[in-house]
Structure formats: C-alpha cells, structure tokens
N, C-alpha and C positions, 0 to 999 in steps of 0.2 A: 465374267463381269468384274470390273475393277472399281472399287469405291474408295474415295479419299479417306485419309486417316481422321479419326475423331480426337486424337490427342495433340493436334497441332495447336500451338499456343494461342491463336486468335479464335479458335472454335469455342463457342459458349455453351453448346449443348448438342442435341441430336433430334431429328424428326424421324418418325417411323413412316416408311413407305412400303409399297408392294415389293420392292427389291431389297429392303433392309433399312438399316439406320443410316441416315445421311447427316453429315456435319451441318450444324446450324450456326450462322454467324449473325452479328449485329452490325448496324450501320455506324455505330460510334467507334472511333479509333481511340486506343489507349496509348500510354507512354511507350510500351515496347514497339508498337506500330510506328510511332513517330520517330523513335530512336533508330529503328531499322531503316527508315527512309533517309534519315540524316546520314547514316553510315554509307548507304548505297550511293547517295549523292556525292560523297567524297571518295568513292571507289573502294570502300572497305567491304569486302564480302559481296561485291556487286553481282558477280556471276553465280552466286549461291543464294541470292535473295528471291526465293521461289516457294511455291506451295504445291501440294499434291494436285495433279490434274483430276478432273472428275466433276460430279454434280454437287452443288452446295445449296442450302436453303438460307435465304436472307429473310429473317422473320419467320412467319408461319405460312408459307405458300400452300396452295391446294392444286389439284390437277388442272385447273383452268388458269393458273397464274402464268404470267409471262416468263419466258426463258431468255436471259441475257447471256451473251457469250463473250469471254475475254481470254487473255493468256495467263500463264502461271507466274508472271513477274509479279511479285507481291505488291509493289507499288501500284500497278495497274488495277489489281484486284481491290486494293483498299480504296482507291479513288472511286471505283464503281460502286462499291457498297456504301460508301459515305454519301455519295451523290443521291442515292435512292431514298435516303431518309427512312421513314417508317413504312415504306411499301413492302409488300410481301411478294417476293419473286424468286425464281430459281436462277442460279448462276452456273453456267457450264464453263468450266475452266479447261482450256486446251493445253497440251504440253508444248510450250513454245521455248523450252530450254532456258527459262528465266529471262526471256527477251520481251521487251514491250511490244504491243500490238503492231504498230506501224513497221518497226524494224523486222519483226517476225514475219509479217506479211511479205516484205521484200525478200527475206531470206528463204521463205517457203515453209517455215515451221508453223505459221498460222495460215494453213492452206486447206484446200479442199479435202485432201486425203486424211489429214489429221482431224478435221471437223467431222467427217463421216465416221471415222473410226471411233472418235470419242462419243459420238451420239450412240453408237452401238455398245461400246464397252461400259458406258455410264448407266445404261438401262433407261435412258430418257423416255423412250416411247412408252414404257410401262408406267412412268410416273405422271406424265401429263396427258391430257385428253385432246389437246390441239396439236397442230403440226407447224408451229411458227417459231422462228428463231430471230432474235434481234442482235445483229452484229454491229460492232463499231464501223463507221464509214471508212476509217483508215485500214480496215482489214480487207477492203475491196481488191487490192492488187494481188492478194494471195488466194482468194476464194472465187470459184466459179459457181455462182448461185444455181444455175440450171443443172449442173452435175450433182450438187448436193441434193436437190429436189429429186432427181432421177434415182440416186443411189440410196437415199435415206427416207424419202417421203416428206422431209421437212422443208418448208419454204423459208428462204433467207430474206430478211428485211434489214436494210442498212439504216442504222440509227444515226444520230448526229455525231459530229466529230468529237465534241466534248461530253464527258460523262455527266457533267452538271446540267446539261440540257435534256437529258433523258426523261425526267419527270414531265416536262412540258411537251416533249415529243410524244410520249405515251398518252397524255391527256388530250392531245390534238388528234387522236385516232391514228397514231403512227405516221404522222406527216411532219416533215421538217420544213422550217422556214429557210430562206436563202442564207440567213446569218448562221444557222446551224450547220450549213454545208461548207462554210468558208473557214479555212485554217489560217489564223493569224500567228505572228511570232513576235509578240510585244517584248519590251525590255525585261519584264519580270520573268518571263519564260526563258529568255536567254541567260539571265543571271543565274538561275538555278542549275543550269547546265555547265557553268564555268568550273565549279569545283572539281568535277571528274576529269576535265581537260587539264586543269592546273596540276592535279596530283600526278597524272600521267607524265606531264612535262618535268615535274620536280624529280622524278625517278632518275632521269639522266643528268639533271642539273646538279644533284647532290654528288655525282661522280665528277662532273666536269669542273665545277667551281673550285674545289681544292687544287685540281691539276693546273688550272689557269693561274691560280694565285701563286703556286710554287714556281711555275715556269716564269712568271712575271719577275721573280727574284733573280733570274739568270741574266748575265750580260749587264748592260747599262754602265753608268759611271760611278754608282755608289756600291755599297755592300749588298749582300744577298737580301737581308731583312729590310734594308732601306728601300731597295727596288721593289720587293714584294709588297711592302706597305703602301707604295706609290703606284707602280705600274700593275702589280698583281691585284691590288684592291680595285683599281679602275677596271681591270678586265672582269672581275667578279660583278661589279656594278653594271657593266655593259651587258653581260650575259643575263643578269636579272632583268634588265630593261627589255632585252629581246624577248625573254620568257613572258614578262608581264604584258608587253605589247601584243604578242601573238596569241596568248592563251586567255587573256583577261580583257584588255581594252578593245581588241578587234571584235569579239562577240558582243561586247557591251555597246559599241558604236557602229555596229554592222550596217544599219540602213543608211548611215550618213557618210560612210567612207567611199571614196571614188572607185570606179570599176565594178564589174559584175562578178568576177571570180574572187574567191576568198583569198587566194594567194596574193593577188594584186592589192587587195584591201590591206592585208597584213604587211606586204612589202612597203606600201606607201606610209603606213603608220610607223613601221620600223625605221624608215628613212628619217622621219621627223624626230624619232627618239635619238637617232645617231647625231643629228644636228644639235639637239639639246645637250647631249653629252659632250660634244665638241666645244660648245660654249662654256660648259663647266670646266673643261680641260684647258681653256684659254690661258696662255702664258707659258705653255710648254712646247709650242709648235716651232720654236726656233731651231732646235736640233733636228737633224735628219732622222734620227731614231724615233723621235716623237711624231714627226710628220708621217712616217711610214706606219707607225702604230695607229695614229688617228685615221689614216686612210683605210687600214685593215678593218676597222669597225664600221666603216661605211659599206663594206661588203658583208661582214658577218651579221650585224644586227638585223638588217632588212631580210637577209636570207633565212635566218632562224625564225623571225617573226612570220614570214610568209609561209614557212612549213607548218608552224603551229596553227596558224590561221586556217590553212587548208584542211587540217585535221578536223576542224569544227564543221565541215560540210556534212559529216555523218549525223550531226545533231540538228541541222537546220531543216526548215520546212519547204524551202524553195530551191532545192538542188535535185537533180536526177542522176541516176547511175551513169547514163551515157555522158552527161555533162561533166561529171566528176572524172570519168576516165579521160575525156578529152582534155580537161584542164591538167591532169597529172602528166600527160604526155609531154607537155612543154614546160610545166611548172617545176616538176622534179629535177630535170636536167639543169634548169636555171638555178634552182636552189643549191644543188650539189656543186655546180661549177663556181657559183658566186661565193658560197661558204668556203670552198677549197682555196680560192684566190685569197680570201680574207685571212684564212688560217695561215697560209704560206707567208703573207705579208706580216702578220703579227709575230710569227715565230722568227722571221728574218729580222724584224725590228729589234729583237733582243740582242743581236750581235752586231748591230751597226754602231760604229763609234764616231 
C-alpha cells in the first residue's frame, strides 16, 4: 500500500482511517499555490509541478463521502479542491507524470490500468463503503469504465468538464446538464495558455536575434555598425513580429482568423505582419539589396508565424490527433521550404551591391 506524504506544503493535517493517516487538504488556496501556478504558466518548473499520487481527504470525509478522481498535476488538483468549497470528499490522485487530465488521458497516463492500480495501492476499498468514482469527463478517452468495474468493483461516473460545475452536478444526483458536457475555448482560457508558448519560442529567439543583428551588419553600402543599426535592427524587429504573430496574436484571435488549420491561420496573420513592416520600411526599396531583403521577409515571417501557430494545436480544444498529423504532413514541408527560401534571400541581400 502506498500513501501520499503528509509533509507536502499544501497539506494542512491528517485524518485517521483504517489504512492509516491520510493527508488532509483545505479548499482554500494560499500564496504558494498561486505562485506555483504562475510559474507553471510561464514554463518554470512546469514538468515538476506535481504532487504524490494516492488518496487525499478534502475536509473531513467519512466512508460514505464521494470519491473524486484527478491527476497529479498540481494545478488540476488545486482547481478541483477549490471548486468543492466546504464539501467533504475524498480525492484519488493518479500518477499522470505531472500532466493535466485531458492530455494525460490522450497519452495513456490517465488510463484504465493506472486507475485500477491506484484504487488498489491507495486502499480505497477499505476507506469507503460505496463503490462509485467520479471522473472528469475529459478523462474519458483514456479510461474504459467497464474494465474498471470488472477489475476493481468500482463504478465509473463521468462528471462535468469543468471542476466548478461539480457541486451542482452532485446536488443534481450526479446528472449533468448539456452545458456541463460542452467544452468551450473562450478568450480568457486561450490567454492563460499563451505564456508557456511564448517562453518556448523565446528560447530559440534569444539565440537567433543577436545572430541576425550581427549578420545584418555585413555587406551593404555603409559600415558594419551602420548596417547593423539599420538592416540588423530591422531583422530583429521582423523576427519579433513573427514570434508575436504566431505565439501571441494567433491564439488570441483564433476564432476570427481564416482557415481551419492553425498553420494557415498563423500564415495569414504573418503575411499581414510582413505587409505592415514593409510599409514601415518604405523609402528603402529603391536599391536591389533592399528589394531582395524585403522579399525575404515575405517568406520568413509567415513561415515562422505558421510554425508557432501550429504548436498551439496541443493546447486547443478542437483539434484531434489525426487532424494534427494530417496538417503536419503538408504544413511542415511548406514552412521549412518557405523559411529556407526567405533565409537564402536575406543572406544573399547582404552582398548585393
């Protein structure tokens, strides 16, 4: 039998059960919980933001109290306990390797085998008198309810999509309204996902920006630093425009951008960004060097924006694995070839007189 640790920072106490002392938690979140969520949103320690799997007590549950199941991604656990308010329930935490419920269900870590194993290792059958589990609806792709019943004796009941709807779901006799079954993806939910995408993009940008700035100083009609402050700085501005367009503006404006695929949405927005930058660059297009340079960014900016936008598919609610694979088959070659042409033109522009 494996019981979760009592010395985890969010544990407020312990409850005595027939299998030993189990960690007790409260629904209220404190500054360390909020700070941990902020860091995870920005990709800081994201893959280590987890808690011990096992059985937890929210409040003071008894053998007849409901059992809610979630993954060991700390943010998922916190959202669940906060949503329950002053209710007394058991929370069974599966080992999803620090991945949220929906992604873990798709990857198989929130699955039938792990659920059955965790029921046994947590000693749940000895703690509660009933045999019912309430799982998040988004765990459905990874869990075969009939197999769980056969192997453990516990019946799986799928709760609403959002944790905040759980109290009403439970008060209604474990019945969900159509609204509870529908997953939306409003602007607020898209915005909170942007930081982790932005941080990931900035990792390569911090390497690329100085390189483009310095290469921008080569060739041209002026001296090195004169060229760098002009052409190199414009290259930096163009790359930042591509990054912002693909990793920030595309998720923000997602429903209103043309096309169904994310890469096409990012490409179209990147093309608009390139046009805006060309307008800013007006007055330098007389020389062949500047004409080729401007043309290069019509290839580079949309291609980079399309790639970054396509990365957001893993965070969205209306893409499928098969759809993503299908998109990548044509989008990646397009992005690679387009950015390759753009890079070739930009480098070549440095030595045209």
